[in-house]
The first five atom37 places (N, CA, C, CB, O) and aatype in JSON, in Angstrom:
{
  "aatype": [12, 0, 2, 10, 5, 13, 6, 3, 10, 14, 8, 18, 16, 18, 3, 3, 18, 19, 5, 17, 6, 7, 1, 17, 3, 10, 9, 8, 7, 19, 0, 8, 0, 12, 15, 14, 0, 14, 7, 9, 0, 8, 5, 19, 11],
  "atom_mask": [
    [1, 1, 1, 1, 1],
    [1, 1, 1, 1, 1],
    [1, 1, 1, 1, 1],
    [1, 1, 1, 1, 1],
    [1, 1, 1, 1, 1],
    [1, 1, 1, 1, 1],
    [1, 1, 1, 1, 1],
    [1, 1, 1, 1, 1],
    [1, 1, 1, 1, 1],
    [1, 1, 1, 1, 1],
    [1, 1, 1, 1, 1],
    [1, 1, 1, 1, 1],
    [1, 1, 1, 1, 1],
    [1, 1, 1, 1, 1],
    [1, 1, 1, 1, 1],
    [1, 1, 1, 1, 1],
    [1, 1, 1, 1, 1],
    [1, 1, 1, 1, 1],
    [1, 1, 1, 1, 1],
    [1, 1, 1, 1, 1],
    [1, 1, 1, 1, 1],
    [1, 1, 1, 0, 1],
    [1, 1, 1, 1, 1],
    [1, 1, 1, 1, 1],
    [1, 1, 1, 1, 1],
    [1, 1, 1, 1, 1],
    [1, 1, 1, 1, 1],
    [1, 1, 1, 1, 1],
    [1, 1, 1, 0, 1],
    [1, 1, 1, 1, 1],
    [1, 1, 1, 1, 1],
    [1, 1, 1, 1, 1],
    [1, 1, 1, 1, 1],
    [1, 1, 1, 1, 1],
    [1, 1, 1, 1, 1],
    [1, 1, 1, 1, 1],
    [1, 1, 1, 1, 1],
    [1, 1, 1, 1, 1],
    [1, 1, 1, 0, 1],
    [1, 1, 1, 1, 1],
    [1, 1, 1, 1, 1],
    [1, 1, 1, 1, 1],
    [1, 1, 1, 1, 1],
    [1, 1, 1, 1, 1],
    [1, 1, 1, 1, 1]
  ],
  "atom_positions": [
    [[-21.25, -13.44, -5.64], [-20.4, -12.14, -5.33], [-19.53, -11.89, -6.44], [-19.51, -12.23, -4.03], [-18.73, -12.74, -6.81]],
    [[-19.66, -10.75, -6.98], [-18.74, -10.29, -8.19], [-17.41, -9.91, -7.72], [-19.34, -9.04, -8.97], [-17.08, -9.38, -6.66]],
    [[-16.57, -10.36, -8.91], [-15.27, -9.98, -8.66], [-14.79, -8.42, -8.39], [-14.61, -10.48, -9.74], [-15.18, -7.53, -9.15]],
    [[-14.04, -8.18, -7.42], [-13.44, -6.62, -7.47], [-12.61, -6.27, -8.64], [-12.5, -6.31, -6.24], [-11.78, -7.02, -9.14]],
    [[-12.86, -5.23, -8.97], [-12.21, -4.62, -10.36], [-11.43, -3.43, -9.84], [-13.4, -4.09, -11.6], [-11.68, -2.82, -8.81]],
    [[-10.53, -3.22, -10.63], [-9.42, -1.94, -10.38], [-10.28, -0.57, -10.3], [-8.2, -1.78, -11.8], [-10.06, 0.38, -9.55]],
    [[-11.17, -0.71, -11.14], [-11.88, 0.56, -11.11], [-12.71, 0.86, -10.07], [-12.6, 0.7, -12.15], [-12.94, 2.03, -9.76]],
    [[-13.29, -0.31, -9.37], [-13.94, -0.32, -8.04], [-13.09, 0.27, -6.69], [-14.31, -1.82, -7.8], [-13.66, 0.86, -5.77]],
    [[-11.69, 0.03, -6.71], [-11.14, 0.56, -5.64], [-11.17, 1.99, -5.47], [-9.97, 0.17, -5.59], [-11.43, 2.74, -6.42]],
    [[-10.9, 2.42, -4.26], [-10.97, 3.98, -4.05], [-9.44, 4.37, -4.52], [-11.36, 4.49, -2.27], [-8.49, 3.7, -4.12]],
    [[-9.28, 5.46, -5.35], [-8.29, 6.22, -5.99], [-7.85, 7.48, -5.11], [-8.82, 6.64, -7.37], [-8.68, 8.3, -4.73]],
    [[-6.69, 7.56, -4.84], [-5.89, 8.78, -4.25], [-5.21, 9.62, -4.77], [-5.14, 8.53, -3.55], [-4.96, 9.34, -5.94]],
    [[-4.74, 10.65, -4.4], [-3.83, 11.5, -5.09], [-2.66, 11.69, -4.05], [-4.55, 12.9, -5.56], [-2.65, 11.21, -2.91]],
    [[-1.53, 12.56, -4.7], [-0.31, 12.67, -3.78], [-0.69, 13.52, -2.38], [0.95, 13.47, -4.66], [-0.26, 13.34, -1.24]],
    [[-1.61, 14.44, -2.84], [-1.82, 15.24, -1.72], [-2.56, 14.4, -0.48], [-2.68, 16.49, -2.2], [-2.5, 14.82, 0.67]],
    [[-3.18, 13.31, -0.78], [-3.89, 12.52, 0.25], [-2.85, 11.51, 0.88], [-5.17, 11.74, -0.39], [-2.96, 10.9, 1.94]],
    [[-1.91, 11.49, 0.04], [-0.81, 10.51, 0.42], [0.3, 11.01, 1.48], [-0.07, 10.11, -0.89], [0.78, 10.31, 2.37]],
    [[0.61, 12.43, 1.18], [1.23, 13.24, 2.14], [0.7, 13.34, 3.65], [1.21, 14.49, 1.58], [1.38, 13.55, 4.66]],
    [[-0.49, 13.16, 3.57], [-1.07, 13.44, 5.04], [-1.18, 12.04, 5.67], [-2.65, 14.23, 5.05], [-1.36, 12.03, 6.89]],
    [[-1.1, 10.94, 5.09], [-1.5, 9.61, 5.87], [0.08, 9.35, 6.8], [-1.98, 8.05, 4.53], [1.18, 9.74, 6.43]],
    [[-0.2, 8.69, 7.92], [0.75, 8.24, 8.77], [1.17, 6.86, 8.32], [0.26, 8.26, 10.14], [0.52, 6.34, 7.41]],
    [[2.24, 6.18, 8.88], [2.66, 5.05, 8.59], [3.22, 4.81, 7.41], [0.0, 0.0, 0.0], [3.55, 5.73, 6.66]],
    [[3.37, 3.52, 7.11], [4.05, 3.02, 5.72], [3.15, 2.64, 4.74], [4.94, 1.82, 5.89], [2.45, 1.65, 4.91]],
    [[3.09, 3.33, 3.71], [2.07, 3.28, 2.7], [2.65, 3.65, 1.41], [0.92, 4.17, 3.03], [3.35, 4.67, 1.35]],
    [[2.4, 2.84, 0.22], [2.73, 3.12, -1.08], [1.53, 3.58, -1.99], [3.36, 1.95, -1.6], [0.46, 2.97, -1.91]],
    [[1.65, 4.4, -2.67], [0.58, 4.68, -3.68], [0.85, 4.39, -5.1], [0.22, 6.05, -3.63], [1.62, 5.1, -5.75]],
    [[0.27, 3.39, -5.58], [0.55, 2.84, -7.08], [-0.59, 2.69, -7.71], [1.25, 1.53, -7.2], [-1.51, 1.9, -7.5]],
    [[-0.38, 3.9, -8.9], [-1.45, 4.14, -9.83], [-2.72, 4.53, -8.9], [-1.71, 2.8, -10.8], [-3.74, 3.86, -9.07]],
    [[-2.74, 5.56, -7.93], [-3.62, 5.83, -7.23], [-4.32, 4.77, -5.98], [0.0, 0.0, 0.0], [-5.23, 5.12, -5.22]],
    [[-3.91, 3.92, -5.99], [-4.36, 2.9, -5.3], [-3.46, 2.66, -3.89], [-4.36, 1.71, -6.27], [-2.32, 2.27, -4.12]],
    [[-3.78, 2.83, -2.53], [-2.99, 2.67, -1.7], [-2.81, 1.28, -1.24], [-3.26, 3.45, -0.84], [-3.74, 0.48, -1.3]],
    [[-1.51, 0.94, -0.74], [-0.99, -0.32, -0.58], [-0.2, -0.16, 0.87], [-0.03, -0.76, -1.89], [0.69, 0.69, 0.95]],
    [[-0.56, -1.01, 2.07], [-0.06, -0.7, 3.31], [1.12, -1.68, 3.3], [-1.12, -0.85, 4.52], [1.0, -2.84, 2.92]],
    [[2.33, -1.1, 3.76], [3.73, -1.8, 3.62], [3.97, -2.16, 5.02], [5.0, -0.83, 2.98], [3.77, -1.48, 6.03]],
    [[4.53, -3.61, 4.91], [5.17, -3.9, 6.04], [6.49, -3.82, 6.04], [4.88, -4.97, 6.42], [7.15, -3.79, 4.99]],
    [[7.14, -3.75, 7.5], [8.69, -3.71, 7.53], [9.34, -4.93, 6.88], [9.22, -3.62, 9.01], [8.77, -6.02, 6.75]],
    [[10.36, -4.7, 6.55], [11.28, -5.62, 5.93], [11.84, -6.49, 6.98], [12.38, -4.9, 5.17], [12.09, -6.05, 8.11]],
    [[12.06, -7.77, 6.62], [12.28, -8.67, 7.6], [13.72, -8.31, 8.24], [12.17, -10.12, 7.02], [14.51, -7.67, 7.55]],
    [[14.08, -8.72, 9.54], [15.37, -8.49, 10.12], [16.28, -9.42, 9.35], [0.0, 0.0, 0.0], [15.87, -10.29, 8.58]],
    [[17.52, -9.18, 9.61], [19.0, -9.93, 9.01], [18.55, -11.29, 9.77], [20.9, -9.12, 9.63], [18.25, -12.25, 9.05]],
    [[18.5, -11.43, 11.01], [18.43, -12.88, 11.32], [17.2, -13.63, 10.93], [18.59, -13.06, 12.73], [17.28, -14.85, 11.02]],
    [[16.33, -13.23, 10.61], [15.35, -13.85, 9.63], [15.84, -14.26, 8.5], [14.35, -13.06, 9.28], [15.6, -15.42, 8.18]],
    [[16.55, -13.5, 7.71], [16.91, -13.9, 6.49], [18.0, -14.93, 6.45], [17.24, -12.79, 5.78], [18.17, -15.63, 5.45]],
    [[18.71, -15.01, 7.49], [19.8, -15.95, 7.64], [19.24, -17.46, 7.85], [20.7, -15.48, 8.88], [19.82, -18.4, 7.31]],
    [[18.12, -17.63, 8.63], [17.67, -18.97, 8.78], [17.02, -19.55, 7.57], [16.76, -19.05, 9.88], [16.59, -20.7, 7.59]]
  ]
}
């Protein structure tokens, strides 16, 4: 199995990004699903 290269990933534009629902970041054209930040109670423990 070959290693996945950056060039092999799908690349998107800002126009694509503004149509998406949910929490996403677009970094150098590559989409990254973002999870919510942990709650305060989680950080205290």
